[in-house]
C-alpha positions as CSV (number, residue, x, y, z in Angstrom):
1,X,4.8,14.5,61.3
2,X,3.2,12.9,58.5
3,X,4.3,9.0,58.2
4,X,4.0,6.5,55.0
5,X,3.1,3.4,56.0
6,X,3.0,0.3,53.5
7,X,-0.5,0.9,52.1
8,X,0.5,4.3,51.3
9,X,3.4,3.4,49.3
10,X,1.5,0.6,47.5
11,X,-1.0,3.4,46.5
12,X,1.4,6.0,45.4
13,X,3.5,3.0,43.5
14,X,0.1,2.2,41.5
15,X,-0.6,5.8,40.6
16,X,2.6,6.4,39.5
17,X,2.5,3.5,37.1
18,X,-0.7,4.2,36.0
19,X,0.3,7.8,35.2
20,X,3.6,6.4,33.2
21,X,1.0,4.1,31.3
22,X,-1.4,7.1,30.3
23,X,1.8,8.9,29.3
24,X,2.9,6.3,26.7
25,X,0.0,5.7,25.4
26,X,-0.7,9.7,24.8
27,X,2.7,10.6,24.0
28,X,4.7,7.4,23.2
29,X,8.4,7.1,24.4
30,X,10.8,10.1,25.2
31,X,11.5,12.2,22.4
32,X,14.9,12.3,23.0
33,X,16.5,10.7,20.1
34,X,18.6,7.6,20.4
35,X,21.3,6.5,17.7
36,X,19.7,8.8,15.1
37,X,23.4,9.5,13.8
38,X,24.4,5.7,13.7
39,X,21.0,5.1,12.0
40,X,21.5,7.6,9.3
41,X,18.0,8.9,9.1
42,X,15.9,11.5,11.3
43,X,13.4,10.5,13.7
44,X,9.9,12.5,13.7
45,X,8.7,14.9,15.9
46,X,5.4,14.4,17.9
47,X,2.8,17.0,17.1
48,X,0.4,15.6,19.3
49,X,-1.2,12.2,18.4
50,X,0.2,12.1,15.2
51,X,2.5,8.7,15.8
52,X,0.0,7.4,13.1
53,X,1.7,9.9,10.7
54,X,5.1,9.2,11.6
55,X,5.2,5.5,11.7
56,X,3.6,5.9,7.9
57,X,6.2,8.4,7.1
58,X,9.1,5.9,8.2
59,X,7.4,3.1,6.5
60,X,7.4,4.8,3.1
61,X,11.1,6.0,3.4
62,X,12.1,2.4,3.5
63,X,10.4,1.5,0.2
64,X,13.2,2.8,-2.1
65,X,10.9,1.9,-5.2
66,X,8.4,4.4,-3.6
67,X,10.8,6.8,-3.2
68,X,12.1,6.9,-6.4
69,X,8.7,7.1,-8.0
70,X,8.2,10.2,-5.7
71,X,11.5,11.5,-7.4
72,X,9.8,11.6,-10.7
73,X,6.7,13.5,-10.0
74,X,6.1,16.9,-10.9
75,X,6.9,19.8,-8.5
76,X,3.1,20.9,-9.5
77,X,1.8,17.7,-7.6
78,X,1.7,19.7,-4.0
79,X,1.3,16.4,-1.6
80,X,3.5,14.2,-3.7
81,X,6.2,16.9,-3.7
82,X,6.1,17.8,0.1
83,X,5.9,14.1,1.0
84,X,9.0,13.7,-1.1
85,X,10.9,16.4,0.7
86,X,10.1,15.2,3.7
87,X,11.0,11.6,3.1
88,X,14.4,12.9,1.8
89,X,15.6,13.1,5.6
90,X,13.9,9.6,6.4
91,X,15.9,8.1,3.8
92,X,19.6,9.7,4.7
93,X,19.6,12.0,1.8
94,X,18.9,15.1,4.0
95,X,20.0,15.4,7.7
96,X,19.0,17.7,10.7
97,X,21.6,18.5,13.0
98,X,19.7,17.4,16.1
99,X,18.5,14.3,14.2
100,X,14.6,15.1,14.3
101,X,12.5,16.6,11.9
102,X,9.3,18.2,12.1
103,X,6.4,17.1,9.9
104,X,4.3,20.1,10.3
105,X,4.7,21.3,6.2
106,X,3.3,17.9,5.3
107,X,0.5,18.2,8.0
108,X,-0.3,21.7,6.6
109,X,-0.7,20.4,3.0
110,X,-2.5,17.2,3.8
111,X,-5.1,19.4,6.0
112,X,-5.4,21.4,2.8
113,X,-6.7,18.2,0.6
114,X,-9.2,17.2,3.1
115,X,-7.5,15.0,6.1
116,X,-8.1,16.4,9.4
117,X,-5.5,16.6,12.1
118,X,-7.5,16.5,15.5
119,X,-5.1,17.6,18.7
120,X,-5.5,15.2,21.3
121,X,-7.2,12.4,19.2
122,X,-5.4,9.7,17.2
123,X,-6.5,8.9,13.8
124,X,-5.7,5.4,12.1
125,X,-2.6,5.0,10.3
126,X,-4.4,2.5,7.8
127,X,-7.4,5.5,6.9
128,X,-4.3,7.7,6.4
129,X,-2.4,5.5,4.2
130,X,-5.7,5.5,2.1
131,X,-6.3,8.9,2.0
132,X,-3.1,9.6,1.3
133,X,-2.6,7.4,-1.9
134,X,-6.1,9.0,-3.2
135,X,-4.6,12.3,-3.3
136,X,-1.6,11.4,-4.9
137,X,-3.5,9.5,-7.6
138,X,-5.5,12.4,-8.2
139,X,-2.6,14.8,-8.4
140,X,-0.5,12.3,-10.6
141,X,-3.4,12.6,-13.3
142,X,-4.5,16.5,-13.4
143,X,-2.7,19.4,-14.8
144,X,-3.6,23.1,-14.8
145,X,-3.5,23.8,-18.6
146,X,-5.6,23.0,-21.3
147,X,-5.4,20.8,-24.2
148,X,-4.7,23.6,-26.6
149,X,-2.0,24.9,-24.5
150,X,-0.2,21.6,-24.5
151,X,-0.6,21.1,-28.1
152,X,0.3,24.7,-28.6
153,X,3.6,24.4,-27.1
154,X,4.5,21.7,-30.0
155,X,5.0,24.0,-33.0
156,X,1.1,25.8,-33.2
157,X,-0.7,22.5,-33.7
158,X,-4.0,23.6,-32.8
159,X,-6.0,26.2,-34.8
160,X,-8.3,27.9,-32.3
161,X,-11.6,29.4,-32.9
162,X,-13.5,29.3,-29.7
163,X,-11.2,27.3,-27.5
164,X,-14.3,26.4,-25.3
165,X,-16.5,25.2,-27.7
166,X,-14.2,23.5,-30.4
167,X,-10.8,22.5,-31.4
168,X,-9.4,21.4,-34.6
169,X,-6.4,19.2,-34.3
170,X,-4.2,19.2,-37.1
171,X,-0.6,17.9,-38.7
172,X,-1.6,14.1,-37.7
173,X,-0.9,14.6,-33.9
174,X,-0.7,10.9,-32.0
175,X,-2.8,10.9,-28.5
176,X,-2.4,7.8,-26.5
177,X,-5.4,7.3,-24.3
178,X,-5.2,5.7,-20.9
179,X,-7.9,5.1,-18.5
180,X,-6.6,4.2,-14.9
181,X,-9.7,3.0,-13.5
182,X,-10.1,0.4,-16.4
183,X,-6.9,-0.7,-16.5
184,X,-6.1,-4.3,-15.7
185,X,-2.2,-4.0,-14.8
186,X,0.3,-4.9,-18.1
187,X,-2.8,-6.6,-19.7
188,X,-4.9,-3.9,-20.9
189,X,-3.7,-0.6,-23.0
190,X,-6.6,1.8,-24.3
191,X,-5.6,2.1,-28.2
192,X,-6.4,5.4,-29.7
193,X,-2.9,5.9,-31.1
194,X,-3.2,7.9,-34.3
195,X,0.5,8.4,-35.0
196,X,3.2,10.3,-32.7
197,X,2.5,9.6,-29.0
198,X,3.4,13.3,-28.1
199,X,0.4,13.4,-25.4
200,X,-1.3,11.5,-22.6
201,X,-4.8,11.8,-21.9
202,X,-6.5,10.5,-18.9
203,X,-9.4,12.8,-18.2
204,X,-6.9,15.5,-17.8
205,X,-3.3,16.2,-19.7
206,X,0.2,15.4,-18.9
207,X,2.6,17.8,-20.3
208,X,5.2,16.2,-22.4
209,X,8.0,18.1,-20.9
210,X,7.0,15.9,-17.7
211,X,8.5,12.7,-19.5
212,X,10.3,11.2,-15.9
213,X,6.8,10.7,-15.0
214,X,5.7,8.7,-18.1
215,X,6.4,5.0,-18.9
216,X,7.3,3.5,-22.4
217,X,3.6,4.1,-23.7
218,X,3.4,7.8,-22.9
219,X,0.9,6.7,-20.0
220,X,1.5,8.1,-16.3
221,X,3.2,6.1,-14.5
222,X,1.5,4.5,-11.4
223,X,2.4,4.3,-8.2
224,X,4.4,1.2,-7.2
225,X,1.7,0.6,-4.3
226,X,-0.6,-0.1,-7.0
227,X,-2.0,-3.3,-7.9
228,X,-5.2,-5.1,-9.2
229,X,-7.4,-8.0,-7.8
230,X,-9.3,-10.3,-10.4
231,X,-12.6,-11.2,-9.4
232,X,-13.6,-14.3,-11.4
233,X,-16.8,-16.3,-11.7
234,X,-16.5,-19.7,-13.2
235,X,-18.2,-23.0,-14.0
236,X,-16.4,-25.6,-12.4
237,X,-18.0,-28.4,-15.0
238,X,-17.3,-26.4,-18.1
239,X,-15.0,-23.5,-17.4
240,X,-17.4,-20.8,-18.9
241,X,-16.5,-17.7,-17.2
242,X,-19.8,-15.8,-16.1
243,X,-17.9,-12.7,-15.3
244,X,-14.3,-11.7,-14.9
245,X,-13.6,-7.9,-13.5
246,X,-10.7,-6.3,-12.0
247,X,-10.5,-4.2,-8.9
248,X,-7.4,-2.0,-8.1
249,X,-5.6,-1.1,-4.6
250,X,-3.4,0.3,-3.0
251,X,-3.4,-1.8,0.3
252,X,-4.9,-5.5,1.2
253,X,-6.8,-5.7,4.2
254,X,-6.8,-9.2,5.7
255,X,-9.0,-10.7,8.5
256,X,-8.2,-12.5,11.3
257,X,-10.0,-16.1,11.9
258,X,-13.1,-15.9,13.9
259,X,-11.7,-17.4,17.2
260,X,-8.2,-17.3,18.5
261,X,-5.5,-20.0,17.3
262,X,-2.5,-20.8,18.9
263,X,-0.2,-20.6,15.8
264,X,-1.1,-18.7,12.7
265,X,0.8,-17.8,10.0
266,X,0.1,-14.9,7.4
267,X,0.4,-17.7,4.4
268,X,-2.8,-18.9,6.4
269,X,-4.8,-15.7,6.5
270,X,-3.7,-15.0,2.4
271,X,-4.9,-18.5,1.4
272,X,-8.5,-17.8,3.3
273,X,-8.1,-14.6,1.5
274,X,-8.2,-16.2,-2.3
275,X,-10.3,-19.1,-0.9
276,X,-13.0,-20.2,-3.5
277,X,-16.9,-19.8,-2.6
278,X,-19.4,-21.8,-4.3
279,X,-22.2,-20.1,-5.4
280,X,-26.2,-21.4,-4.8
281,X,-29.1,-21.1,-7.3
282,X,-27.2,-19.9,-10.3
283,X,-27.5,-22.3,-13.4
284,X,-24.7,-22.3,-15.9
285,X,-26.4,-21.7,-19.4
286,X,-23.6,-23.0,-21.2
287,X,-24.0,-26.6,-19.3
288,X,-27.6,-26.5,-20.0
289,X,-27.2,-26.2,-23.4
290,X,-24.9,-29.6,-23.5
291,X,-27.7,-31.0,-21.5
292,X,-25.3,-31.1,-18.1
293,X,-27.0,-31.3,-15.0
294,X,-25.8,-28.5,-12.5
295,X,-28.5,-28.3,-9.9
296,X,-27.7,-24.2,-9.9
297,X,-24.4,-25.4,-7.9
298,X,-21.7,-25.2,-10.6
299,X,-20.4,-21.7,-10.2
300,X,-17.7,-21.1,-8.4
301,X,-16.5,-17.4,-7.4
302,X,-12.5,-17.1,-6.9
303,X,-10.3,-13.9,-6.0
304,X,-6.7,-13.5,-7.1
305,X,-4.0,-10.8,-7.7
306,X,-4.1,-10.2,-11.3
307,X,-1.4,-7.6,-11.1
308,X,1.0,-7.5,-8.1
309,X,2.5,-4.3,-7.1
310,X,6.1,-3.5,-6.9
311,X,5.3,-2.4,-3.3
312,X,3.0,-4.8,-1.3
313,X,1.0,-3.1,1.7
314,X,-0.9,-5.7,3.7
315,X,-3.1,-4.5,6.8
316,X,-4.6,-6.9,9.0
317,X,-7.9,-5.9,10.8
318,X,-7.8,-6.0,14.7
319,X,-11.0,-4.8,15.5
320,X,-13.7,-7.3,16.4
321,X,-17.5,-6.4,17.6
322,X,-18.4,-8.2,20.3
323,X,-22.2,-7.7,21.5
324,X,-21.5,-4.2,19.3
325,X,-18.8,-3.6,21.1
326,X,-15.5,-3.0,19.4
327,X,-12.4,-5.0,20.8
328,X,-9.0,-5.3,19.5
329,X,-7.6,-8.6,18.8
330,X,-3.8,-9.0,19.8
331,X,-3.3,-12.5,18.3
332,X,0.0,-12.9,17.3
333,X,0.8,-13.6,13.4
334,X,4.0,-14.8,11.9
335,X,5.2,-13.2,8.8
336,X,8.3,-13.8,6.9
337,X,11.2,-11.4,5.6
338,X,10.9,-13.3,2.0
339,X,6.9,-13.4,0.9
340,X,6.5,-16.0,-2.2
341,X,3.0,-14.5,-3.9
342,X,3.1,-16.5,-6.7
343,X,0.5,-19.0,-5.9
344,X,-2.1,-16.5,-5.1
345,X,-1.8,-14.9,-8.8
346,X,-4.4,-15.4,-11.3
347,X,-1.5,-16.7,-13.8
348,X,-0.5,-19.5,-11.3
349,X,-4.1,-20.6,-11.1
350,X,-4.1,-20.7,-15.1
351,X,-1.0,-22.4,-15.2
352,X,-2.2,-25.2,-12.7
353,X,-5.2,-26.0,-15.1
354,X,-2.8,-25.8,-17.8
355,X,-0.5,-28.5,-16.3
356,X,-3.7,-30.8,-15.1
357,X,-4.9,-31.0,-18.4
358,X,-1.3,-31.6,-20.3
359,X,0.8,-32.9,-17.8
360,X,-1.0,-35.0,-15.6
361,X,1.4,-37.8,-15.0
362,X,4.2,-35.0,-14.1
363,X,4.6,-34.4,-10.3
364,X,6.6,-31.2,-10.9
365,X,5.7,-28.6,-8.9
366,X,4.5,-25.1,-10.6
367,X,7.6,-22.9,-9.0
368,X,9.8,-25.1,-11.1
369,X,7.7,-24.3,-14.5
370,X,7.4,-20.4,-13.9
371,X,10.0,-19.5,-11.2
372,X,9.1,-17.5,-8.4
373,X,8.7,-14.1,-10.2
374,X,6.6,-12.4,-7.3
375,X,9.1,-12.7,-4.4
376,X,8.7,-10.0,-1.8
377,X,11.1,-9.1,0.9
378,X,10.1,-7.4,4.0
379,X,10.7,-3.6,4.2
380,X,8.7,-2.0,7.4
381,X,6.3,-3.4,10.1
382,X,3.8,-0.7,11.9
383,X,2.9,-2.1,15.3
384,X,0.2,-0.4,17.9
385,X,0.1,-0.6,21.4
386,X,-3.3,0.0,23.6
387,X,-6.6,-0.6,22.5
388,X,-8.9,-0.3,19.5
389,X,-9.7,3.6,19.8
390,X,-6.4,4.8,21.6
391,X,-2.9,3.8,21.8
392,X,0.7,4.5,20.2
393,X,2.2,3.2,16.8
394,X,5.7,2.9,16.1
395,X,7.6,1.3,13.3
396,X,10.3,-1.3,12.4
397,X,12.1,-0.5,9.2
398,X,14.9,-1.1,7.4
399,X,17.8,1.2,7.2
400,X,19.0,3.7,4.5
401,X,20.4,2.6,1.3
402,X,23.5,3.6,2.4
403,X,26.3,0.9,2.4
404,X,26.4,1.1,6.5
405,X,23.0,0.8,7.4
406,X,20.8,-1.1,4.3
407,X,20.8,-4.4,6.1
408,X,19.8,-3.1,9.3
409,X,16.8,-3.0,11.4
410,X,15.5,-0.3,13.5
411,X,12.7,0.8,15.9
412,X,11.4,4.1,15.4
413,X,8.6,5.5,17.6
414,X,8.6,9.3,16.6
415,X,12.0,10.9,17.7
416,X,13.5,8.0,19.2
417,X,15.4,5.4,17.2
418,X,17.1,2.3,18.0
419,X,18.9,-0.8,16.2
420,X,17.2,-3.9,16.8
421,X,17.7,-7.3,15.3
422,X,15.3,-9.1,12.5
423,X,14.5,-11.6,15.2
424,X,12.7,-8.9,17.2
425,X,10.9,-7.6,14.2
426,X,9.5,-11.0,13.4
427,X,8.5,-11.5,16.7
428,X,6.3,-8.1,16.7
429,X,2.2,-8.2,16.5
430,X,1.8,-6.6,13.4
431,X,-0.7,-3.9,12.1
432,X,0.4,-3.2,8.9
433,X,3.5,-4.6,6.6
434,X,5.2,-3.1,4.0
435,X,7.1,-5.6,1.3
436,X,8.9,-4.6,-1.7
437,X,9.4,-6.9,-5.0
438,X,12.9,-8.5,-5.1
439,X,14.8,-8.3,-8.5
440,X,14.4,-11.9,-10.8
């Protein structure tokens, strides 16, 4: 008769625990839903290491401004339309009897536009976010019809000879040209407006009938995640601007301090992100004209937020290389439910200079002069358990917009959903944060 001694029991116990850990990393927690009807939205089926997709979908569904923007997109925008259909189940607008939705339709559409879902190989949710919004942006500005076709729908406004070679525009048609690659938030507006503002051209044509997707200037409404960084090089002595350019973003990637710290806050990392940098060996020509000695060290480079988006996505870079080997940093970074972003904007910087020049005797904080215009509220948190190249993604998210759950928080891991407290959310080790701008 075979006897099991203490050593055998210990070996079996360790082996069982190891197998359980491997199963959790590969497949996440049990697919059995928990409290899905109470939450008011569906869980998502894992199609084989697609937890990173599921976490992103739950996070986007928790941002009402983005969901509303998707509702305004044309049905011809395949990815946006399919994404919107999927998010309906995650916002409570639609519901499955079993409380579980398969994202296979969206996976199929994303595969056709170049994102490869490889079985048993986990991808990164941050990379998926960038790819998804790149495709959504392309769709927002494209159409399958020609300029001639669009104009003809408005009473034969074009006389066609050979459409391929020439077009004659008659009846004093107004065309508003908008180039998203050169836009600087609300500050820039490309002017080629002749009269009636009936069309919008951004390399392609936007149909007049698609009015819901146009803003008051007849431009395509950008995604609420779109913002602009301002990169400025300015002389600290005479304030001469050597260069000023704007760079668009959908997500901001933030870096951890070089060495782990006992306590670090999100605001500390944001302060470091916009920290000014002195430039060497760059003489100021304006100072030279006034015979001011600079030793080539008067220029300062700064990065600010030129235009903050309605939905703010922050990504924390946790992969660090040690002796050419990638390692995952697991530092806890504190983050707030309400995030005040005014001091990180270029407008705040300009107000600060204005106060220094005109109100040197005043100690009144800038917040009182301008108010907190950019206040954001936390909507979702993506966390990752495991190492840099393997593990499991899950999401903490706010409830749906229905009265019974909009103020509640839920933990979602594929099909698994359970209610949690805000305190539990704020104690998580985040990988990505989703904030939405509050009404002011």
